[in-house]
N, C-alpha and C positions, 0 to 999 in steps of 0.2 A: 667708769668706762661703760664705753660705750658696746651694745652687740651687736650680730649682723638683722636682727630681728627688730631692735632702738631704731627710730629717725632720729636719739638726738643726737647730733654729731658733735664731740667736744677737740677740744684745742687745743695744742699741742699742753699746754701750757696748764688747764684744766685737768689733761691727766696725768701729768706728771704729778699734780698736787694729791689727786687720787692715787694712784699709788707712792707717793709716797705716809701719804692714811693709811695703807693698806700696810706699809712695811713697819708703820708704827706700829697699829694695830696685832700685827704677827709678833712684832719686838714682846709686848706687852701679855700676848697669851703665852709663850714660852718663859718669862717671869714668872707670870703669877703659875704656870700650871706646872713649873722648872722645869721644862720641858730642853734642857739644852746638854743634849747628849754628850758624854764624852766617850773616847776610845781607851782608858785610863782601866789598870785595876781597882782604886780606887773609888769609880765610882757603880761598881758590881757589888761593894760594901760585905763581901763575905768574912765571916770573921773570921780569926783563927779558928781550930780546932779546939776541942779540952781536948784531958786525956782518953776518957770514955772514948768522945767520938775517935781521937786519932786510934786508938787501941781496937772499937770494931768499924774501920777504915782494914786496918792490918789481917782480922777475921776473916772480911770479908776477901779479899782481895786474894788468902791463903787457903781459903777453903773453895772461891768459887776460881780454881787454875785447876791445870788435869794435872799438874805435880803431884797438889794432894787427891786430886782420885787415885789417881795409877798407887801410889804411896799406901794410900788408907787399905785402898781395894789390894795391894801383895801383901795388909797387914791380916785384913778379916782372910784367903784364902789361908795366909802361914795358919793363924792360929785355928783356923776349921780341923786343916790338914795335919797341923799339930796335937789335934787335941782325938782326932779320930783315928791316928796311929798308937798314942802312949794305951789305948787301949781302958781298964780298969782304973789305972794312974792319971787316967785327965782329971788335968784343975775343971776344964771347964762340958763336961762330960755333955751331949744331945740330947738336948736340940740346943746348947750356947748360951743357956740364961746372964752367964756373966756378960757373953758380947754382945747378947740387948739390950743388958739394962748399959753397958758403957755409953753401945752407940746409943741409945737414946739420952746422955745425958752429953753427948755429943752434940745430937739434936736440937737439945732442949738450951742448952748455949750458944751453940750459933747463930740457931735461927732469929732471935733479936737482938743478935749484933751485926747481923746481917740489917734483917731487917732497921735498924737506928741507923745505917750507910748508906742505906737505899731512900733515909727518909731527909738527910741532911747535902746527899748527890738534888734527891728534888727539889730540896731547896735552893742547891746551886746554880738548876736548869732553868726556876723561875725569875732569879735574877738575871741572869744573864737573857734571855727571854723581854723580859723588862726592860735593860739597856738596848734591846734589838730593836723593840718598838719602838722605842724613845726618836734611835738613831734614825727610824722607818720616818715619823712622824715629822721629826726635822727635813728628811731629803725630800716626802712630800712639797711641805712649804718651804723650801728650795727650789722643785721646779717649778709648783704654781709660782713665783715669783719669777722664776724666770719665763715661763710661758703669757705671763700679764709685760716683761717689758718686751717679744717678740709679738706679742699683739701689738703695739704698744709704736714698735719702730716698725711697725707695716702696714699700720696707718696713718702714718708721718709720712713712709714712702706716697704712699694711695697720693693723700692729700698735694702731695710736691709735686702729684707725676697728674693730677684734676690741673694747677696749680697750672704746671707746663702745657698740658693741654689748652685751656682755654685761650694764656698767651699767645700759643702761637697760631691758635685758628686766628682770635685778635689780630695776629698779623695777616697773617690768609686773605681775612676781610679785608683789608686794608689793602696788601699789594692786590686781592681782585678788582678795588673798588678805583685804584691807579693804573693798574693796565685797561678797565672796562670806560674810561675818561678820555686817554691817548688815543 
């Protein structure tokens, strides 16, 4: 390829050959590195969730909702009010040790489930990011190829214009000689 700083000018045929070599090199690179992204779901290759992952996703979706927070908060308020109003017959008198135990159990089991769900989501995000990267690489290669084609077309047009100027200059010289000869 020619550059602005390079004094060597290639013929359109040589430029076409170099462009074809560049295309072959890029195709070989894509095949070698398997950079042929597609937008299909199969390309991302996310395995269907196991029962444990499915359960973790359900727990995370449930515990991470306003509905759950409102229901749990209401249940805690009812628990505390019921125990306070029961007086000496309370099933869990102040400081509500049974309530603390239940909430600790809930936290002990929901936290790992939420972590499992987040880990699975992170893996899916990584695969989506890899797919996006591969698509960006392909787009970059295609843009480079288009730039090369445009550069070649500009150089060919410049060569044609230069040749046309030379031909017109020759014709002007010929006409000038005829006019001075008469």
